[in-house]
VMD Tcl script that draws the C-alpha trace (Angstrom):
set ca {
  {0.00 0.00 0.00}
  {1.21 3.54 -0.67}
  {1.81 6.45 1.66}
  {-0.44 9.53 1.61}
  {2.32 11.45 -0.12}
  {2.46 8.84 -2.86}
  {-1.29 8.92 -3.26}
  {-1.43 12.67 -3.88}
  {1.59 13.09 -6.14}
  {1.21 13.92 -9.84}
  {1.16 10.68 -11.87}
  {4.43 9.82 -13.57}
  {3.43 7.27 -16.15}
  {1.31 7.48 -19.27}
  {1.03 11.27 -19.52}
  {2.64 12.88 -22.54}
  {2.63 15.81 -24.90}
  {-0.32 14.64 -26.98}
  {-2.79 15.26 -24.18}
  {-0.92 18.33 -22.91}
  {-0.79 19.55 -19.29}
  {-2.60 22.12 -17.21}
  {-0.72 25.11 -15.82}
  {-0.50 23.14 -12.54}
  {1.31 20.32 -14.34}
  {-1.56 17.82 -14.50}
  {-1.96 15.99 -17.81}
  {-5.17 16.78 -19.63}
  {-7.50 14.82 -21.86}
  {-7.99 17.30 -24.66}
  {-7.85 20.88 -25.80}
  {-10.81 23.22 -26.10}
  {-11.90 23.68 -29.68}
  {-10.14 20.52 -30.92}
  {-12.06 17.30 -31.47}
  {-10.68 14.61 -29.18}
  {-10.45 10.84 -29.46}
  {-10.14 8.35 -26.64}
  {-9.56 4.63 -27.07}
  {-11.11 2.18 -24.59}
  {-9.00 -0.92 -25.09}
  {-7.57 -4.03 -23.45}
  {-4.22 -4.79 -25.09}
  {-0.91 -3.04 -25.62}
  {-0.87 -3.64 -29.36}
  {-4.27 -1.97 -29.75}
  {-3.20 0.92 -27.50}
  {-0.05 1.64 -29.51}
  {-1.94 1.37 -32.78}
  {-4.62 3.76 -31.51}
  {-2.01 6.32 -30.46}
  {-0.32 6.08 -33.85}
  {-3.73 6.80 -35.34}
  {-4.12 9.97 -33.25}
  {-5.85 8.91 -30.01}
  {-5.47 11.60 -27.32}
  {-5.82 9.27 -24.33}
  {-6.23 5.59 -23.48}
  {-8.79 3.95 -21.21}
  {-7.60 0.57 -19.89}
  {-10.87 -1.34 -19.39}
  {-11.72 -4.93 -18.52}
  {-14.25 -4.87 -21.40}
  {-11.42 -4.20 -23.83}
  {-9.51 -7.18 -22.48}
  {-12.41 -9.61 -22.80}
  {-12.96 -8.38 -26.38}
  {-9.42 -9.25 -27.44}
  {-9.94 -12.61 -25.72}
  {-12.84 -13.23 -28.09}
  {-15.83 -12.51 -25.84}
  {-18.44 -9.73 -26.15}
  {-17.88 -6.59 -24.08}
  {-20.90 -7.40 -21.87}
  {-19.01 -10.37 -20.38}
  {-17.01 -7.83 -18.36}
  {-20.07 -7.33 -16.11}
  {-20.01 -10.96 -14.92}
  {-18.26 -11.89 -11.64}
  {-15.64 -14.04 -13.36}
  {-12.58 -12.16 -12.07}
  {-11.55 -9.38 -9.70}
  {-11.88 -6.53 -12.19}
  {-9.27 -4.13 -10.81}
  {-6.56 -6.81 -10.56}
  {-7.52 -7.99 -14.06}
  {-7.04 -4.48 -15.52}
  {-3.83 -3.83 -13.60}
  {-2.30 -7.07 -14.87}
  {-2.44 -6.11 -18.55}
  {-2.36 -2.31 -18.34}
  {0.80 -2.10 -16.23}
  {2.76 -4.56 -18.38}
  {1.46 -3.74 -21.86}
  {0.47 -0.06 -21.84}
  {2.12 2.05 -19.13}
  {5.41 3.46 -20.36}
  {4.70 2.31 -23.93}
  {2.47 5.18 -25.08}
  {2.99 8.93 -24.79}
  {-0.61 9.93 -23.98}
  {-2.53 9.82 -20.67}
  {-3.64 6.33 -19.60}
  {-6.76 6.13 -17.40}
  {-7.52 3.11 -15.24}
  {-11.00 1.59 -15.54}
  {-11.77 1.16 -11.83}
  {-14.61 -0.98 -10.48}
  {-16.41 -0.16 -7.21}
  {-18.68 -3.23 -7.28}
  {-16.63 -5.23 -4.73}
  {-17.73 -4.30 -1.18}
  {-14.22 -5.14 0.05}
  {-12.71 -2.35 -2.05}
  {-11.65 0.80 -0.19}
  {-12.15 3.52 -2.81}
  {-9.53 5.89 -1.36}
  {-6.94 3.10 -1.13}
  {-7.73 1.94 -4.68}
  {-7.20 5.44 -6.07}
  {-3.92 5.74 -4.16}
  {-2.73 2.44 -5.62}
  {-3.70 3.52 -9.16}
  {-1.68 6.73 -8.69}
  {1.29 4.78 -7.34}
  {1.26 2.47 -10.36}
  {1.67 5.53 -12.56}
  {-1.71 5.90 -14.26}
  {-2.73 9.41 -15.29}
  {-6.31 9.09 -14.15}
  {-9.40 7.05 -13.36}
  {-12.73 6.30 -15.03}
  {-15.70 4.50 -13.45}
  {-15.84 1.19 -15.28}
  {-17.61 -1.18 -15.17}
  {-20.49 1.07 -14.20}
  {-23.99 0.51 -12.81}
  {-25.33 2.59 -15.71}
  {-24.87 -0.54 -17.87}
  {-26.97 -2.78 -15.60}
  {-30.67 -3.39 -16.10}
  {-32.94 -1.51 -13.65}
  {-33.53 -4.48 -11.34}
  {-29.84 -5.31 -10.99}
  {-28.95 -1.67 -10.51}
  {-31.56 -1.28 -7.78}
  {-30.02 -4.24 -5.97}
  {-26.56 -2.65 -6.14}
  {-27.96 0.63 -4.79}
  {-29.57 -1.16 -1.81}
  {-26.17 -2.68 -1.00}
  {-24.44 0.70 -1.14}
  {-22.44 -0.38 -4.22}
  {-24.24 1.76 -6.78}
  {-23.99 5.18 -8.33}
  {-22.96 7.16 -5.23}
  {-19.91 4.90 -4.84}
  {-18.83 5.73 -8.40}
  {-19.23 9.46 -7.68}
  {-17.03 8.94 -4.61}
  {-14.40 7.31 -6.88}
  {-14.25 10.44 -9.06}
  {-14.02 12.70 -6.00}
  {-11.16 10.58 -4.63}
  {-9.34 10.78 -7.97}
  {-9.55 14.57 -7.92}
  {-8.18 14.68 -4.39}
  {-5.29 12.44 -5.45}
  {-4.38 14.82 -8.28}
  {-5.45 12.35 -10.97}
  {-7.44 13.03 -14.07}
  {-11.06 12.03 -13.63}
  {-13.37 10.83 -16.39}
  {-16.90 9.57 -15.83}
  {-19.31 7.41 -17.77}
  {-22.88 8.74 -17.48}
  {-26.19 8.14 -19.19}
  {-28.72 10.61 -17.81}
  {-28.84 14.34 -17.17}
  {-28.81 13.69 -13.42}
  {-25.72 11.48 -13.66}
  {-23.94 14.10 -15.77}
  {-24.74 16.74 -13.15}
  {-23.44 14.50 -10.34}
  {-20.10 13.92 -12.06}
  {-19.67 17.57 -13.02}
  {-20.30 18.55 -9.40}
  {-17.76 15.92 -8.29}
  {-15.11 17.74 -10.36}
  {-14.76 15.28 -13.25}
  {-12.58 16.53 -16.10}
  {-14.65 14.63 -18.65}
  {-18.10 13.11 -18.90}
  {-18.88 10.53 -21.56}
  {-22.46 9.65 -22.39}
  {-22.32 5.88 -22.81}
  {-25.23 4.66 -24.95}
  {-24.61 1.02 -24.04}
  {-22.83 -1.81 -25.81}
  {-21.74 -0.92 -29.34}
  {-23.82 -2.24 -32.22}
  {-22.32 -3.38 -35.50}
  {-19.90 -6.09 -36.50}
  {-20.43 -9.81 -36.03}
  {-20.70 -9.81 -32.23}
  {-22.42 -6.43 -31.80}
  {-25.62 -5.92 -29.83}
  {-28.81 -5.15 -31.78}
  {-29.46 -1.42 -32.13}
  {-32.16 0.02 -29.85}
  {-31.55 3.67 -30.69}
  {-30.65 5.67 -33.80}
  {-27.97 8.35 -34.03}
  {-30.49 11.20 -33.99}
  {-32.01 10.00 -30.71}
  {-28.55 9.46 -29.23}
  {-27.49 13.00 -30.18}
  {-30.56 14.55 -28.56}
  {-30.00 12.57 -25.36}
  {-26.32 13.55 -25.19}
  {-27.03 17.23 -25.88}
  {-29.27 17.43 -22.81}
  {-26.60 15.86 -20.61}
  {-23.90 18.19 -21.95}
  {-25.93 21.35 -21.39}
  {-26.37 20.57 -17.71}
  {-22.78 19.44 -17.17}
  {-21.33 22.53 -18.85}
  {-23.59 24.81 -16.82}
  {-22.16 23.34 -13.62}
  {-18.55 23.03 -14.88}
  {-17.92 25.20 -17.97}
  {-14.55 23.63 -18.88}
  {-15.69 20.03 -18.62}
  {-15.06 17.91 -21.74}
  {-18.11 16.13 -23.15}
  {-17.67 12.87 -25.11}
  {-19.93 10.13 -26.48}
  {-19.48 6.36 -26.87}
  {-21.25 3.14 -27.80}
  {-24.78 2.28 -28.82}
  {-25.58 3.14 -32.43}
  {-22.16 4.71 -33.09}
  {-20.37 2.01 -35.08}
  {-18.65 4.05 -37.81}
  {-16.72 7.34 -38.10}
  {-19.70 8.76 -39.99}
  {-22.04 7.83 -37.14}
  {-19.69 9.41 -34.60}
  {-19.53 12.61 -36.67}
  {-23.35 12.82 -36.85}
  {-23.85 12.38 -33.09}
  {-20.98 14.67 -32.10}
  {-22.05 17.44 -34.45}
  {-25.68 17.35 -33.36}
  {-24.89 17.08 -29.63}
  {-21.96 19.52 -29.71}
  {-19.68 16.88 -28.20}
  {-15.97 17.59 -27.70}
  {-14.96 14.12 -28.81}
  {-15.62 10.41 -29.10}
  {-14.36 7.37 -27.19}
  {-13.81 4.37 -29.45}
  {-14.19 0.96 -27.86}
  {-15.43 -1.93 -30.01}
  {-15.08 0.39 -32.99}
  {-11.31 0.50 -32.54}
  {-10.65 -3.19 -31.90}
  {-13.49 -5.73 -32.30}
  {-15.24 -4.38 -35.40}
  {-12.11 -3.54 -37.45}
  {-10.44 -6.74 -36.26}
  {-13.41 -8.86 -37.33}
  {-13.38 -7.21 -40.74}
  {-9.61 -7.20 -41.18}
  {-9.11 -10.81 -40.12}
  {-12.02 -12.17 -42.14}
  {-11.06 -10.10 -45.20}
  {-7.41 -11.12 -44.91}
  {-8.27 -14.79 -44.47}
  {-10.64 -14.57 -47.44}
  {-7.92 -12.88 -49.48}
  {-5.44 -15.66 -48.71}
  {-8.14 -18.21 -49.47}
  {-8.77 -16.45 -52.77}
  {-5.05 -16.48 -53.51}
  {-4.99 -20.22 -52.91}
  {-7.95 -20.68 -55.24}
  {-6.40 -18.36 -57.80}
  {-3.14 -20.28 -57.55}
  {-5.00 -23.50 -58.33}
  {-6.69 -21.84 -61.30}
  {-3.38 -20.48 -62.56}
  {-1.78 -23.89 -62.17}
  {-4.67 -25.48 -64.06}
  {-4.33 -22.93 -66.86}
  {-0.57 -23.38 -66.96}
  {-0.99 -27.14 -67.09}
  {-3.48 -26.68 -69.92}
  {-1.12 -24.37 -71.81}
  {2.21 -26.00 -70.95}
  {1.08 -29.58 -70.54}
  {0.51 -31.92 -67.61}
  {4.26 -32.46 -67.32}
  {4.79 -28.89 -66.12}
  {4.81 -30.04 -62.49}
  {7.80 -32.19 -63.38}
  {9.59 -29.45 -65.31}
  {8.58 -31.08 -68.60}
  {7.07 -28.59 -71.04}
  {4.85 -29.64 -73.90}
  {1.30 -30.42 -74.98}
  {2.12 -32.82 -77.80}
  {0.83 -36.37 -77.87}
  {4.38 -37.62 -77.39}
  {4.81 -35.59 -74.20}
  {1.39 -36.57 -72.88}
  {2.38 -40.23 -73.32}
  {5.70 -39.59 -71.54}
  {3.94 -38.00 -68.56}
  {1.51 -40.92 -68.32}
  {4.44 -43.33 -68.28}
  {6.16 -41.35 -65.49}
  {2.99 -41.44 -63.40}
  {2.58 -45.19 -63.92}
  {6.19 -46.12 -63.13}
  {6.96 -43.63 -60.36}
  {6.02 -45.76 -57.35}
  {7.57 -48.98 -58.57}
  {10.94 -49.99 -57.11}
  {11.96 -51.72 -60.34}
  {14.93 -50.36 -62.26}
  {13.96 -48.00 -65.08}
  {15.97 -47.54 -68.27}
  {15.41 -44.08 -69.77}
  {16.24 -44.04 -73.47}
  {16.51 -41.04 -75.72}
  {18.78 -38.96 -77.90}
  {21.23 -36.51 -76.35}
  {19.56 -33.31 -75.24}
  {16.02 -34.68 -74.97}
  {15.80 -34.25 -71.18}
  {16.48 -37.72 -69.80}
  {17.72 -36.30 -66.50}
  {14.48 -34.31 -66.15}
  {12.57 -37.56 -66.57}
  {14.68 -39.18 -63.85}
  {13.98 -36.24 -61.54}
  {10.27 -36.51 -62.33}
  {10.24 -40.23 -61.51}
  {11.89 -39.49 -58.17}
  {9.63 -36.54 -57.29}
  {6.48 -38.53 -58.09}
  {7.61 -41.54 -56.05}
  {7.23 -42.42 -52.38}
  {10.98 -41.72 -52.06}
  {10.56 -38.05 -52.96}
  {11.64 -36.86 -49.49}
  {14.84 -38.92 -49.71}
  {17.97 -38.04 -51.72}
  {18.25 -38.24 -55.49}
  {21.92 -38.86 -56.30}
  {23.00 -38.41 -59.92}
  {26.18 -39.81 -61.49}
  {27.26 -39.14 -65.07}
  {29.15 -42.29 -65.97}
  {30.65 -40.68 -69.07}
  {32.03 -37.66 -67.20}
  {34.12 -39.58 -64.64}
  {37.40 -41.28 -65.65}
  {36.96 -45.03 -65.80}
  {39.65 -45.72 -63.21}
  {37.83 -43.48 -60.72}
  {34.25 -44.45 -61.47}
  {34.34 -47.66 -59.40}
  {35.41 -45.85 -56.22}
  {32.91 -43.07 -56.97}
  {30.03 -45.54 -57.17}
  {30.93 -48.01 -54.42}
  {33.09 -45.99 -52.02}
  {36.37 -47.02 -50.44}
  {38.11 -47.56 -47.13}
  {41.20 -45.76 -45.95}
  {44.29 -47.23 -47.59}
  {42.34 -49.01 -50.32}
  {44.61 -47.39 -52.92}
  {47.30 -44.75 -53.14}
  {45.88 -41.44 -51.98}
  {42.96 -42.97 -50.05}
  {43.77 -41.14 -46.80}
  {40.27 -41.54 -45.41}
  {37.18 -43.66 -45.94}
  {34.46 -42.36 -48.21}
  {30.88 -43.36 -48.95}
  {30.07 -44.26 -52.51}
  {27.13 -42.88 -54.42}
  {25.13 -46.06 -53.80}
  {25.36 -45.53 -50.03}
  {24.66 -41.80 -50.37}
  {21.42 -42.68 -52.14}
  {20.34 -45.24 -49.53}
  {16.58 -44.92 -49.02}
  {16.29 -42.75 -52.10}
  {17.10 -42.90 -55.79}
  {20.37 -43.33 -57.70}
  {20.41 -41.99 -61.26}
  {23.15 -43.41 -63.50}
  {23.34 -41.23 -66.59}
  {25.09 -42.50 -69.74}
  {25.08 -46.05 -68.40}
  {26.12 -47.29 -71.84}
  {29.64 -45.90 -71.24}
  {30.45 -48.37 -68.43}
  {33.27 -50.79 -69.25}
  {32.59 -54.53 -69.04}
  {34.33 -55.28 -65.68}
  {32.38 -52.52 -63.96}
  {29.18 -53.74 -65.61}
  {29.65 -57.09 -63.88}
  {30.08 -55.52 -60.45}
  {27.05 -53.28 -61.01}
  {24.99 -56.34 -61.93}
  {25.96 -58.13 -58.70}
  {24.94 -55.12 -56.60}
  {21.62 -54.74 -58.40}
  {20.88 -58.44 -57.90}
  {21.95 -58.66 -54.25}
  {21.18 -55.18 -52.92}
  {24.55 -55.25 -51.16}
  {27.59 -53.05 -51.80}
  {31.18 -53.51 -50.62}
  {33.54 -50.56 -50.53}
  {36.93 -50.87 -52.18}
  {39.44 -52.21 -49.67}
  {36.76 -53.91 -47.57}
  {34.80 -57.13 -47.56}
  {32.17 -55.72 -45.20}
  {28.77 -55.85 -46.96}
  {26.39 -52.90 -46.68}
  {22.77 -53.71 -47.46}
  {21.00 -50.91 -49.28}
  {17.50 -49.83 -50.21}
  {18.06 -47.89 -53.43}
  {15.89 -47.42 -56.48}
  {18.11 -47.26 -59.59}
  {17.30 -45.22 -62.69}
  {19.56 -45.38 -65.73}
  {19.73 -43.33 -68.90}
  {21.52 -43.68 -72.19}
  {21.48 -42.36 -75.73}
  {22.98 -45.62 -77.00}
  {21.14 -48.67 -78.31}
  {21.99 -51.09 -75.50}
  {20.19 -53.98 -77.15}
  {22.44 -53.67 -80.21}
  {25.48 -53.12 -77.97}
  {24.71 -56.32 -76.05}
  {24.29 -58.25 -79.30}
  {27.73 -57.00 -80.35}
  {29.30 -57.92 -77.00}
  {29.93 -54.31 -75.91}
  {27.33 -54.43 -73.16}
  {26.42 -57.35 -70.94}
  {23.11 -58.81 -72.01}
  {22.22 -59.90 -68.46}
  {22.84 -56.35 -67.20}
  {20.75 -54.94 -70.03}
  {17.77 -57.09 -69.04}
  {18.32 -56.18 -65.37}
  {18.35 -52.46 -66.19}
  {15.44 -52.61 -68.61}
  {12.89 -54.04 -66.18}
  {10.92 -50.94 -67.08}
  {11.65 -48.64 -70.01}
  {10.76 -45.08 -70.84}
  {11.61 -43.55 -74.17}
  {12.01 -39.76 -74.26}
  {10.84 -38.38 -77.62}
  {13.20 -36.33 -79.73}
  {12.33 -32.72 -80.47}
  {11.65 -33.70 -84.08}
  {8.81 -35.90 -82.81}
  {7.16 -33.02 -80.98}
  {7.91 -29.91 -82.97}
  {4.51 -28.49 -82.02}
  {6.04 -27.99 -78.54}
  {8.79 -25.71 -79.87}
  {6.84 -22.43 -79.30}
  {6.07 -23.42 -75.69}
  {9.67 -24.39 -75.04}
  {11.06 -21.25 -76.66}
  {8.80 -18.98 -74.61}
  {9.73 -20.84 -71.45}
  {13.45 -20.47 -72.20}
  {13.04 -16.73 -72.85}
  {11.12 -16.24 -69.59}
  {13.73 -18.15 -67.59}
  {16.53 -16.21 -69.27}
  {14.86 -12.88 -68.45}
  {14.31 -13.93 -64.83}
  {18.03 -14.66 -64.44}
  {19.29 -11.53 -66.19}
  {16.54 -9.02 -65.43}
  {14.17 -7.18 -67.71}
  {11.11 -8.37 -69.58}
  {11.40 -11.50 -71.73}
  {11.82 -11.03 -75.46}
  {9.23 -12.41 -77.85}
  {9.56 -14.39 -81.06}
  {7.63 -13.44 -84.18}
  {5.77 -15.92 -86.40}
  {8.43 -16.04 -89.10}
  {11.04 -16.93 -86.50}
  {8.80 -19.67 -85.11}
  {8.45 -21.14 -88.60}
  {12.23 -21.07 -88.91}
  {12.61 -22.86 -85.57}
  {10.02 -25.49 -86.45}
  {11.64 -26.26 -89.79}
  {15.11 -26.80 -88.34}
  {16.65 -30.23 -87.81}
  {17.29 -30.33 -84.07}
  {20.15 -32.80 -83.82}
  {20.83 -31.54 -80.30}
  {17.13 -31.62 -79.40}
  {15.85 -29.45 -76.53}
  {19.37 -28.58 -75.39}
  {20.19 -27.15 -78.81}
  {16.90 -25.24 -78.93}
  {17.63 -23.67 -75.55}
  {21.09 -22.60 -76.66}
  {19.77 -21.05 -79.89}
  {16.99 -19.16 -78.11}
  {19.33 -17.83 -75.43}
  {21.90 -16.75 -78.01}
  {19.21 -14.96 -79.98}
  {18.08 -13.17 -76.81}
  {21.62 -12.02 -76.08}
  {22.70 -11.08 -79.60}
  {19.47 -9.50 -80.83}
  {19.23 -5.73 -80.43}
  {15.40 -5.67 -80.55}
  {12.73 -6.84 -78.15}
  {11.30 -9.07 -80.87}
  {13.36 -11.97 -82.21}
  {12.82 -12.31 -85.94}
  {13.78 -14.93 -88.49}
  {16.82 -12.87 -89.52}
  {18.16 -13.11 -85.97}
  {18.14 -16.91 -86.22}
  {19.88 -17.30 -89.59}
  {23.43 -17.17 -88.15}
  {22.43 -19.66 -85.44}
  {20.67 -22.32 -87.52}
  {21.45 -24.47 -90.49}
  {19.52 -23.40 -93.61}
  {16.20 -25.24 -93.39}
  {16.17 -25.81 -97.12}
  {19.22 -28.03 -96.77}
  {17.15 -30.54 -94.88}
  {14.36 -30.69 -97.41}
  {16.01 -32.70 -100.22}
  {16.99 -35.51 -97.90}
  {13.50 -35.78 -96.54}
  {11.95 -35.50 -99.98}
  {14.24 -38.22 -101.30}
  {13.43 -40.42 -98.37}
  {9.69 -40.22 -99.02}
  {8.06 -42.67 -101.36}
  {7.01 -41.31 -104.73}
  {3.46 -42.42 -104.12}
  {1.25 -40.48 -101.71}
  {0.77 -41.71 -98.16}
  {-2.08 -44.23 -98.05}
  {-5.46 -42.69 -97.31}
  {-7.25 -43.60 -94.07}
  {-9.96 -46.20 -94.14}
  {-12.55 -44.28 -92.06}
  {-13.54 -40.72 -91.37}
  {-12.64 -41.26 -87.72}
  {-8.96 -41.78 -88.59}
  {-8.65 -39.03 -91.22}
  {-7.81 -36.35 -88.69}
  {-4.98 -38.44 -87.23}
  {-3.78 -39.18 -90.78}
  {-3.53 -35.45 -91.53}
  {-1.92 -34.55 -88.18}
  {0.69 -37.28 -88.59}
  {1.54 -36.03 -92.08}
  {1.82 -32.45 -90.80}
  {4.27 -33.60 -88.13}
  {6.21 -35.65 -90.63}
  {6.55 -32.59 -92.86}
  {7.27 -30.19 -89.98}
  {3.89 -28.47 -90.41}
  {4.72 -27.17 -93.90}
  {1.34 -27.34 -95.57}
  {2.54 -27.45 -99.18}
  {4.81 -30.40 -98.45}
  {2.04 -32.10 -96.45}
  {-0.44 -31.72 -99.32}
  {2.06 -33.28 -101.73}
  {2.79 -36.08 -99.28}
  {-0.92 -36.89 -98.95}
  {-1.65 -36.52 -102.65}
  {-4.11 -33.68 -101.98}
  {-4.43 -30.21 -103.40}
  {-3.56 -27.38 -101.06}
  {-7.17 -26.22 -101.03}
  {-8.44 -29.70 -100.11}
  {-5.90 -29.99 -97.31}
  {-6.84 -26.54 -95.95}
  {-10.55 -27.42 -96.05}
  {-9.96 -30.68 -94.20}
  {-7.80 -28.94 -91.58}
  {-10.55 -26.36 -91.04}
  {-13.16 -29.13 -90.83}
  {-11.22 -31.04 -88.15}
  {-10.16 -27.92 -86.22}
  {-6.45 -28.37 -86.93}
  {-4.71 -25.03 -86.42}
}
mol new
graphics top color blue
foreach p $ca { graphics top sphere $p radius 0.5 }
foreach p [lrange $ca 0 end-1] q [lrange $ca 1 end] { graphics top cylinder $p $q radius 0.2 }
display resetview
């Protein structure tokens, strides 16, 4: 408990320049002629935000605390806690010393054990700038209020609280509802009276409105006239009831000639409900939009986009279906395809779509490692196993344990190493060089090659038993020539990726340049296309890449035509037997002739006009 001197000293905490001070050094709640704002809150974050927004003073109320806990303000009237201790607990730790405006303590006089004078002294000692009577009997229904009055815990006790605050040198603010109550608090010396119209309407948890703003203004005006007659410099504020928006506050204050407004639910519950629900809805919308964008991208770029495989051609659709079917199998997969087709991407896709996706994917390029080092790279070694082996090292098989091992260019293995690889694949056990200690592994093996291993095994260059062990499952990656309709998608993707790495907007390719790209023989497949597109982006001095920009980078397309023409039979391609297969017949011929319509018409034995009409009929772009 504090000494009398402590109780009557000027409060040290909470007061600041925003509220100003009287000539006697007391902080004040507002300035005559300037509209004031108070914030009745229950959390430090809300208090600091309110001050940043221009609040002139803070009311620390138990109602504010229960609101931020998720309950309606009216819960504060229930005997679920000792109100003054409840307010002190959050206000002293979260608000005092953290804002530069006066902080008033919402003091309850409902508890008969509370000594009002001692309570005010304690509030002053804690460092609060002032006191306000809250919770108040004005918020009780008539029957409950009458009971409190009979017990001596009613309105006169709240008036005594304000008188004690004045004697202690604290600011005094009073909630009132009637003309008589306003007169009582003005006579008690209150610095401010606030007509409280009851619990705030509006929002999700708001009370239903029982009064409109016009009625509230008339009621407040009567209270203010009486209070100002008794105490001319008293500040008159309004709060609650039908005032749920700034516009509503302006209407009531203007009509009642109020000096300001105290925001309670309107500064925390209502904006919080709106902000949180709107923000959650926005994130939900983003998630939905993301799914729509992904669906559109999959439609435009193909189902393989999630695997990094771009293309909508039939060949790519088949490849993606194969990946999905084989992903969860533990059988060895042989990935065949020409150089530059993206065999490593297929291996990555198989791993990412498998149940091992959260385990390591270890890749080894068998053609890039010298043959005398490849064995130790794959199987590991113990210290002293060979000259220079100063420490033991795990091999790639052990590194991939539990996950996937990708052996690229498997066709480049020499025969002795092929035999050892076969034994490991059959047994699931690896021994490091320099050791006879077996290490049992759980590894899924993927292999890739551009060579014809079946022919190599027939010629004795590749073990036939290893070939059959590797080719338990096979995936063939189509060449770019088999899916030239994907070239525009790939080119745009390469330009976008290039721009993302180097900054600036991606360049675009005009139609003539696309025709040039689609008529080129892509011996290097997708890798060659990427190189050409990136070179064109670097070397071109315009934002649009034209056919002329590609001439130095590509072989002349006409050079490829004679070979293809000579390879074609002199007779036209056989016509389809049914109307249902005619569309496929035309599409296949277009692909075969790299979408050059004149050449396709000659190949099919049709006139150009007939071909165009059939393409239009079948919706072939």
